[in-house]
VEXDREN-2710 file (C-alpha; in Angstrom, 1 decimal):
% VEXDREN-2710
k/r/px/py/pz
1/MET/4.2/8.9/-41.4
2/ASN/8.3/8.5/-41.8
3/CYS/10.2/5.7/-41.9
4/PRO/11.6/4.9/-38.4
5/ASP/15.4/5.5/-38.3
6/LEU/16.5/1.9/-37.5
7/PRO/20.5/2.7/-36.6
8/ALA/19.5/6.0/-34.8
9/LEU/17.0/4.0/-32.6
10/GLN/18.9/1.3/-31.6
11/GLY/21.5/4.0/-30.5
12/LEU/18.6/6.0/-28.2
13/ARG/17.3/2.7/-26.9
14/SER/20.9/2.1/-25.6
15/MET/21.3/5.3/-24.2
16/ALA/17.9/4.8/-22.4
17/LEU/19.4/2.0/-20.7
18/ARG/22.2/3.7/-19.7
19/ILE/20.7/6.7/-18.2
20/PHE/18.1/4.8/-16.2
21/LYS/21.1/2.9/-14.6
22/ALA/22.5/6.1/-14.1
23/ALA/19.3/6.8/-12.3
24/LEU/19.3/3.9/-9.8
25/ARG/22.8/4.3/-8.6
26/SER/22.2/8.3/-8.1
27/ALA/19.1/6.9/-5.7
28/ASP/21.2/4.1/-3.9
29/PRO/20.1/4.2/-0.4
30/ASP/23.3/3.5/1.1
31/PRO/25.2/6.9/0.8
32/LEU/22.0/8.7/1.2
33/VAL/21.8/7.7/4.6
34/ARG/25.3/7.6/5.6
35/ARG/25.2/11.4/4.7
36/LEU/22.6/12.0/7.3
37/LEU/24.0/9.9/10.1
38/SER/26.9/9.9/12.0
39/VAL/28.4/9.5/15.7
40/ARG/30.4/11.4/18.2
41/GLY/31.1/9.6/21.2
42/ARG/28.0/8.4/22.9
43/THR/25.9/10.8/20.8
44/VAL/24.1/10.3/17.5
45/LEU/23.7/13.1/14.9
46/VAL/20.8/13.1/11.9
47/ASP/21.2/15.7/10.0
48/GLY/23.7/17.5/12.7
49/VAL/20.8/17.1/15.1
50/PRO/22.9/15.4/18.6
51/LEU/20.6/12.9/19.9
52/PRO/22.8/11.6/23.1
53/LEU/22.5/8.0/24.1
54/GLY/22.0/7.7/28.4
55/GLY/24.5/6.1/30.3
56/LYS/23.1/2.5/29.4
57/GLY/21.2/3.3/26.5
58/ARG/21.4/1.4/23.1
59/VAL/20.3/2.0/19.5
60/ILE/17.5/0.1/18.3
61/LEU/17.3/-0.1/14.9
62/LEU/14.2/-1.1/13.4
63/ALA/13.9/-0.7/9.1
64/ALA/11.3/-2.1/6.8
65/GLY/10.5/-1.9/2.9
66/LYS/12.3/-2.6/-0.3
67/ALA/15.2/-0.5/0.6
68/ALA/15.5/-1.6/4.2
69/ALA/18.5/-4.0/3.6
70/ALA/20.7/-1.4/2.0
71/MET/19.5/1.3/4.8
72/ALA/20.0/-0.8/7.5
73/ARG/23.6/-1.9/6.3
74/ALA/24.8/1.4/6.0
75/ALA/23.2/2.5/9.4
76/VAL/24.9/-0.1/10.9
77/GLU/28.2/0.4/9.8
78/GLN/28.0/4.4/10.5
79/LEU/27.1/3.3/14.0
80/ASP/29.8/0.5/14.3
81/SER/31.1/2.3/17.7
82/LEU/27.9/1.7/19.4
83/SER/25.7/-1.1/20.7
84/VAL/22.8/-1.5/17.9
85/ASP/19.8/-3.9/18.3
86/GLY/16.9/-4.3/16.1
87/LEU/14.8/-5.8/13.3
88/VAL/14.9/-5.8/9.5
89/VAL/12.2/-6.7/7.4
90/VAL/12.4/-6.9/3.7
91/ARG/10.5/-7.9/0.6
92/GLU/12.3/-11.2/0.0
93/PRO/16.1/-12.5/1.1
94/CYS/18.2/-9.5/0.6
95/GLY/21.4/-11.9/-0.4
96/VAL/23.9/-10.2/1.9
97/PRO/23.6/-11.2/5.6
98/LEU/22.9/-8.5/8.4
99/SER/24.4/-8.1/11.5
100/LEU/20.3/-7.7/12.6
101/PRO/17.5/-10.2/13.0
102/THR/16.3/-10.2/9.4
103/LEU/12.6/-10.9/8.5
104/SER/11.0/-11.6/5.2
105/ALA/7.1/-10.3/4.7
106/GLY/4.2/-10.2/2.2
107/HIS/4.1/-7.5/-0.7
108/PRO/1.8/-6.1/-2.1
109/LEU/-0.5/-7.6/0.3
110/PRO/0.3/-8.4/3.5
111/ASP/0.7/-11.7/4.9
112/ASP/1.2/-13.6/8.4
113/ARG/4.6/-12.4/8.2
114/SER/3.9/-9.2/7.8
115/VAL/1.6/-9.4/11.1
116/ASP/4.8/-11.6/13.0
117/ALA/7.2/-8.3/11.7
118/ALA/4.8/-5.7/12.4
119/LEU/4.1/-7.1/16.0
120/ARG/7.8/-8.1/16.7
121/MET/9.0/-4.2/15.4
122/LEU/6.1/-3.2/18.1
123/GLU/7.5/-5.2/20.8
124/LEU/11.0/-3.9/20.5
125/ALA/9.9/-0.5/20.0
126/GLY/8.2/-1.1/23.4
127/SER/11.1/-2.3/25.4
128/ALA/12.9/1.3/24.7
129/ALA/13.9/3.1/27.7
130/SER/14.4/7.1/28.2
131/GLY/18.3/6.6/27.5
132/ASP/17.7/4.7/24.2
133/LEU/17.2/6.0/20.5
134/VAL/15.1/4.2/18.1
135/LEU/16.3/4.5/14.7
136/CYS/13.6/3.6/12.0
137/LEU/14.5/3.3/8.4
138/PHE/11.8/2.9/6.3
139/SER/11.3/3.1/2.2
140/GLY/8.3/2.0/-0.2
141/GLY/6.6/-1.5/0.6
142/ALA/7.1/-1.2/4.4
143/SER/3.1/-0.5/4.7
144/ALA/2.6/-3.9/3.4
145/MET/5.6/-5.3/5.1
146/LEU/4.4/-4.3/8.9
147/THR/0.6/-5.2/9.1
148/ALA/-0.9/-5.0/12.4
149/PRO/-4.5/-5.3/12.8
150/ALA/-6.0/-2.8/15.0
151/PRO/-8.1/-5.2/17.1
152/PRO/-10.8/-6.7/16.5
153/LEU/-9.7/-6.9/12.9
154/GLN/-7.7/-9.7/10.9
155/LEU/-5.6/-10.0/8.4
156/GLU/-8.0/-10.9/6.0
157/HIS/-9.8/-7.8/6.5
158/LEU/-6.6/-5.6/5.8
159/ARG/-5.8/-7.6/2.8
160/HIS/-9.2/-7.8/1.2
161/THR/-9.3/-3.5/1.6
162/THR/-6.0/-3.3/0.4
163/ASP/-6.7/-5.3/-2.4
164/LEU/-10.0/-3.1/-3.4
165/LEU/-8.0/0.1/-2.9
166/MET/-5.0/-0.8/-4.9
167/ARG/-7.6/-1.8/-8.0
168/SER/-9.7/1.1/-7.5
169/GLY/-7.2/3.9/-8.8
170/ALA/-6.6/5.4/-5.4
171/GLY/-3.6/7.2/-5.1
172/ILE/-1.3/6.0/-2.4
173/GLY/-2.2/9.1/-0.1
174/GLY/-5.2/8.0/0.1
175/ILE/-4.7/4.2/0.1
176/ASN/-2.6/4.8/3.0
177/CYS/-5.2/7.1/5.2
178/VAL/-7.3/4.1/5.1
179/ARG/-4.6/1.8/6.1
180/LYS/-3.3/3.9/8.8
181/HIS/-7.0/3.3/10.3
182/LEU/-7.3/0.0/10.3
183/SER/-3.8/-0.5/11.9
184/SER/-1.7/-0.5/15.5
185/ILE/1.6/0.3/14.0
186/LYS/0.9/2.9/11.2
187/GLY/0.1/7.0/11.3
188/GLY/2.5/7.6/14.5
189/LEU/1.6/4.4/16.6
190/LEU/4.9/3.0/16.5
191/ALA/6.1/6.3/17.6
192/ARG/4.0/6.1/20.4
193/SER/5.1/2.7/21.1
194/ALA/8.6/4.0/21.2
195/GLU/7.8/6.6/24.2
196/PRO/10.0/7.7/26.3
197/ALA/13.0/7.0/24.3
198/ALA/14.4/9.7/21.7
199/LEU/13.4/8.7/18.3
200/ALA/14.8/9.0/14.9
201/THR/13.1/8.4/11.7
202/LEU/14.9/8.2/8.2
203/LEU/13.0/7.9/5.0
204/LEU/13.7/7.0/1.0
205/SER/10.5/8.6/-0.4
206/ASP/8.2/6.7/-3.2
207/VAL/5.5/9.1/-2.9
208/VAL/4.7/12.2/-4.6
209/GLY/5.6/15.3/-2.4
210/ASP/7.9/13.2/-0.3
211/ARG/5.0/13.4/2.4
212/PRO/6.6/11.6/5.8
213/GLU/3.1/11.1/6.9
214/VAL/2.4/8.8/3.5
215/ILE/5.7/7.5/3.3
216/ALA/5.4/3.5/4.5
217/SER/2.0/4.8/6.1
218/GLY/4.1/7.2/8.6
219/PRO/4.7/4.4/11.4
220/THR/6.7/7.6/13.3
221/VAL/5.3/11.0/12.2
222/PRO/2.8/12.7/13.0
223/ASP/-0.7/11.7/10.9
224/PRO/-2.9/14.9/10.2
225/SER/-5.6/12.3/8.6
226/THR/-8.6/11.1/9.7
227/PHE/-11.5/8.4/10.3
228/ASP/-13.7/11.0/8.3
229/LEU/-11.2/11.3/5.7
230/ALA/-10.7/7.4/5.4
231/LEU/-14.4/7.1/4.7
232/GLU/-14.2/10.0/2.2
233/VAL/-11.9/7.8/0.5
234/LEU/-13.8/4.8/0.4
235/ASP/-16.9/6.7/-1.0
236/ASP/-14.7/8.7/-3.5
237/PHE/-13.9/5.2/-5.3
238/GLY/-17.3/3.4/-4.6
239/LEU/-15.8/1.2/-1.8
240/ARG/-18.2/1.4/1.0
241/SER/-20.7/-1.1/0.1
242/LEU/-17.8/-3.3/-0.9
243/VAL/-15.3/-3.7/2.1
244/LEU/-16.0/-6.1/5.0
245/ARG/-18.4/-5.4/7.5
246/PRO/-15.9/-5.1/10.3
247/VAL/-13.6/-2.8/8.5
248/LEU/-16.7/-0.3/7.9
249/ASP/-17.6/-0.5/11.7
250/ARG/-14.4/0.3/12.8
251/LEU/-13.7/3.5/10.3
252/LEU/-17.6/4.5/11.4
253/ALA/-16.8/4.0/15.2
254/GLY/-13.6/5.9/14.9
255/ALA/-15.5/9.1/13.0
256/ALA/-18.1/8.8/15.8
257/GLY/-15.3/9.3/18.2
258/THR/-15.5/6.1/19.8
259/ILE/-12.1/5.1/19.0
260/GLU/-9.1/7.4/19.3
261/GLU/-7.6/8.9/16.6
262/THR/-4.0/8.3/15.2
263/PRO/-1.3/10.9/17.0
264/GLY/-1.5/14.1/15.6
265/PRO/0.7/17.0/15.4
266/GLY/1.6/17.9/19.1
267/HIS/1.0/14.3/20.6
268/PRO/3.7/14.1/23.1
269/CYS/5.2/11.2/21.6
270/PHE/7.0/13.0/18.9
271/ARG/8.7/15.7/21.4
272/ARG/12.0/13.6/20.9
273/ALA/11.8/13.1/17.4
274/VAL/13.6/13.7/14.7
275/THR/12.6/13.2/10.7
276/ARG/14.3/13.3/7.6
277/VAL/14.0/12.3/3.9
278/ALA/17.2/10.7/3.2
279/GLY/16.2/10.3/-0.7
280/SER/13.6/10.7/-3.3
281/ASN/13.0/10.8/-7.1
282/LEU/14.6/14.2/-7.2
283/HIS/18.4/12.2/-6.2
284/ALA/17.2/9.2/-9.5
285/LEU/16.1/12.6/-12.0
286/GLU/19.7/14.4/-11.1
287/GLY/21.5/11.0/-12.0
288/ALA/19.9/10.6/-15.3
289/ALA/20.2/14.1/-16.3
290/ALA/24.2/14.0/-15.4
291/GLU/24.5/10.8/-17.2
292/ALA/22.3/12.4/-20.2
293/LEU/24.8/15.0/-20.5
294/LYS/27.4/13.3/-20.4
295/LEU/26.3/11.4/-23.5
296/GLY/26.1/14.4/-25.2
297/CYS/22.2/15.1/-24.9
298/ARG/20.2/18.3/-24.4
299/VAL/18.3/17.9/-21.4
300/LEU/15.2/18.8/-20.3
301/VAL/13.7/17.9/-16.8
302/ARG/10.0/18.2/-16.0
303/LYS/9.2/19.9/-12.9
304/GLU/5.8/18.8/-12.4
305/PRO/5.2/15.1/-11.4
306/VAL/3.8/12.2/-13.7
307/THR/0.6/11.3/-12.0
308/GLY/-3.0/10.0/-13.0
309/GLU/-4.3/7.1/-14.9
310/ALA/-1.2/5.9/-16.8
311/ARG/-3.0/5.9/-20.0
312/SER/-4.1/9.4/-19.9
313/ALA/-0.5/10.4/-18.5
314/ALA/1.1/9.3/-21.7
315/PRO/-0.1/11.5/-24.2
316/LEU/0.2/14.5/-22.2
317/LEU/3.6/13.6/-21.4
318/LEU/4.8/13.4/-24.7
319/SER/2.8/16.2/-26.4
320/ALA/5.1/18.8/-24.7
321/PHE/8.3/16.5/-25.6
322/LEU/8.0/16.1/-29.4
323/SER/7.1/19.4/-29.9
324/GLU/10.7/19.8/-28.5
325/THR/12.2/17.7/-31.2
326/ALA/12.5/20.2/-34.4
327/GLY/15.0/22.0/-34.8
328/ASN/18.7/22.2/-36.1
329/SER/20.5/20.8/-33.0
330/SER/22.5/17.9/-33.7
331/SER/22.4/16.7/-30.4
332/PRO/19.6/14.2/-29.1
333/LEU/16.8/15.6/-26.9
334/CYS/16.4/14.0/-23.7
335/CYS/13.5/14.9/-21.5
336/LEU/13.0/13.4/-18.2
337/SER/10.4/12.9/-15.4
338/GLY/9.2/11.4/-12.5
339/GLY/6.1/10.4/-10.6
340/GLU/3.7/7.5/-10.2
341/THR/0.7/7.1/-11.8
342/THR/-2.2/4.7/-11.2
343/VAL/-4.2/2.1/-13.1
344/THR/-7.7/1.3/-12.5
345/LEU/-8.5/-2.3/-13.2
346/PRO/-11.8/-4.2/-13.7
347/SER/-12.5/-7.4/-12.0
348/SER/-11.1/-9.3/-15.2
349/HIS/-7.9/-8.0/-16.2
350/GLY/-4.4/-9.2/-17.8
351/LEU/-0.7/-8.8/-16.3
352/GLY/1.1/-5.5/-16.3
353/GLY/2.1/-2.7/-14.5
354/ARG/1.3/1.3/-14.5
355/ASN/4.9/2.1/-16.4
356/MET/4.0/-1.0/-19.2
357/GLU/0.7/0.7/-19.5
358/LEU/2.4/4.6/-20.0
359/ALA/4.6/2.7/-22.5
360/LEU/1.9/1.0/-24.1
361/ALA/-0.2/4.1/-24.2
362/ALA/2.8/6.2/-26.4
363/ALA/3.5/3.7/-28.5
364/PRO/1.2/5.0/-31.5
365/LEU/2.1/8.8/-30.7
366/LEU/5.9/7.8/-31.5
367/SER/5.1/5.9/-34.4
368/GLY/5.1/9.1/-36.5
369/TYR/9.0/10.1/-35.5
370/PRO/12.1/8.6/-37.4
371/ALA/13.8/8.0/-34.0
372/ALA/11.9/8.9/-30.9
373/VAL/12.4/6.3/-27.6
374/LEU/10.3/6.2/-24.5
375/LEU/11.1/4.3/-21.0
376/SER/9.5/4.3/-18.3
377/ALA/10.2/2.1/-15.4
378/GLY/10.0/1.6/-11.4
379/THR/12.7/2.4/-9.8
380/ASP/12.6/-0.5/-7.4
381/GLY/12.7/-3.3/-9.9
382/SER/9.3/-4.1/-10.3
383/ASP/6.1/-2.9/-12.0
384/GLY/2.8/-4.3/-11.2
385/PRO/2.9/-8.0/-10.1
386/THR/5.3/-9.1/-12.8
387/SER/9.0/-9.8/-13.1
388/ALA/9.7/-6.4/-15.1
389/THR/10.4/-3.3/-13.7
390/GLY/8.8/-1.4/-17.1
391/ALA/9.0/-1.2/-20.7
392/ILE/10.4/0.6/-24.1
393/SER/8.3/2.3/-26.6
394/ASP/9.6/3.7/-29.8
395/SER/8.7/4.6/-33.2
396/GLU/8.7/1.1/-34.4
397/THR/6.7/-0.6/-32.0
398/MET/3.7/-0.4/-33.8
399/ASN/5.1/-1.5/-36.6
400/ARG/6.9/-4.6/-34.9
401/ALA/3.7/-5.1/-33.5
402/ALA/1.4/-5.4/-36.5
403/ARG/4.4/-7.9/-38.0
404/ALA/3.6/-10.2/-34.4
405/GLY/-0.1/-10.0/-34.7
406/LEU/-0.1/-7.8/-31.5
407/ASP/-3.2/-5.2/-31.0
408/GLN/-2.1/-2.2/-29.1
409/LEU/-5.5/-0.9/-28.5
410/GLY/-7.1/-4.1/-27.7
411/THR/-4.4/-4.9/-25.3
412/LEU/-4.5/-1.5/-23.8
413/GLN/-8.3/-2.1/-23.2
414/ILE/-7.6/-5.5/-21.3
415/HIS/-4.7/-4.0/-19.4
416/ASP/-2.3/-6.6/-20.7
417/ALA/1.1/-4.8/-21.3
418/PHE/3.1/-7.2/-20.1
419/HIS/2.5/-9.8/-22.8
420/PHE/2.6/-7.3/-25.5
421/PHE/6.4/-6.1/-24.6
422/GLU/7.3/-9.7/-23.8
423/ALA/6.4/-10.4/-27.4
424/LEU/8.5/-7.5/-28.7
425/ASP/11.3/-8.4/-26.2
426/ASP/10.8/-4.9/-25.1
427/LEU/10.5/-5.4/-21.2
428/VAL/13.0/-3.6/-18.8
429/VAL/14.2/-6.1/-16.3
430/SER/16.5/-5.3/-13.5
431/GLY/15.5/-7.7/-10.9
432/PRO/15.3/-5.8/-7.0
433/THR/17.3/-3.0/-7.1
434/GLY/17.5/-2.1/-3.5
435/THR/16.2/1.1/-3.6
436/ASN/12.6/2.9/-4.3
437/VAL/12.2/6.0/-5.2
438/MET/9.0/6.2/-7.7
439/ASP/9.1/5.8/-11.5
440/LEU/11.0/7.3/-14.1
441/GLN/10.0/8.2/-17.8
442/ILE/12.9/8.7/-20.2
443/LEU/12.1/10.3/-23.2
444/LEU/14.8/10.7/-26.2
445/ALA/14.7/11.8/-30.0
446/ALA/16.6/12.7/-32.7
447/THR/16.3/16.1/-33.1
448/GLY/16.1/17.9/-36.5
449/THR/13.2/16.1/-37.4
450/GLU/9.7/16.5/-37.6
451/LYS/6.3/14.8/-38.0
END
């Protein structure tokens, strides 16, 4: 095993943090919303598509998610010449006052505030007339923040189901497929409430593939999923026998055709609808790459999103990267990737998140290199139910862990990465970032050295 180059490691760690901050700036929803939204007289243009207001028409702005405050603030300023009403739903008070009513709601599990926010949003959408424009701004987190249980379901049924799905290792597409079929607002149902008004939706994507029907559980876009598919998700992860009986009864009734499906492609409520993805993980990667080049790095950007179990993704990610570190170049190598992994949790487990788990799984693979660093972090400022957004692992992590009496493998087995990295002072803590475009992995290595 090579001896770690401690001065080089410190420099790479500093570079990784600078690159991460640059990525967050590039994913700032404010300029991304402004780029797509403008006004000409009494016509709102969404990515150049004209949506004229009627004689007494108004704009009803509905925003929800981790980036809702920034998105709403930018939109209101762009629409300054028009009358704008609406509602903004955020995870926690956003600090800067908005001109629109603002509510806080539960996340990652919905709470009573989530139900109140969803019902108020449905009421506002339902008040829209044919000359109005309903402008929706959604980002990750809105699925939990807007929770309207489909009768006769109650909040407790949706909380229990959401918790089961999140622990199961299911991807966000599967989770949201089930949630849409237990809801009165998700899966295009908010769009149905907004008829006959024009409808525009700007999205900040936190899902692999940037699929509008998955982002925020698609309240205003056609839903191609079905009750049958929701049941398949439960079966794939062994959850059919674990969900509460009213949840299963609804899904079975829907699959049998006794409950109307969510509005799909071709439904008339989408005839006057415009939907655009305003920002995504690509924007963060572009900002990170530009900063890495500015810092003198050779840059590789992984095209394929990083998905699957976090601990399994780590060796796949590092194997391709570390094979590139040999050579004579004097420039550090920077490999950038993005995506969203999963963590399957047992009933008893420690504290952490998918980014910390990925960084923990990577630590032994980095230990044989004199100077290699991995930063894995969420762009929203939080990783799992913790105060950190991710963690940094490097060539010295295993040595420092041994000196501190920490067991990397044992910690990984009980999913307690937060306390492992907290003890090493290697957590990445940013606080709420105001954006949410999945996760980033920043790998840096001094080149010209081999294991």
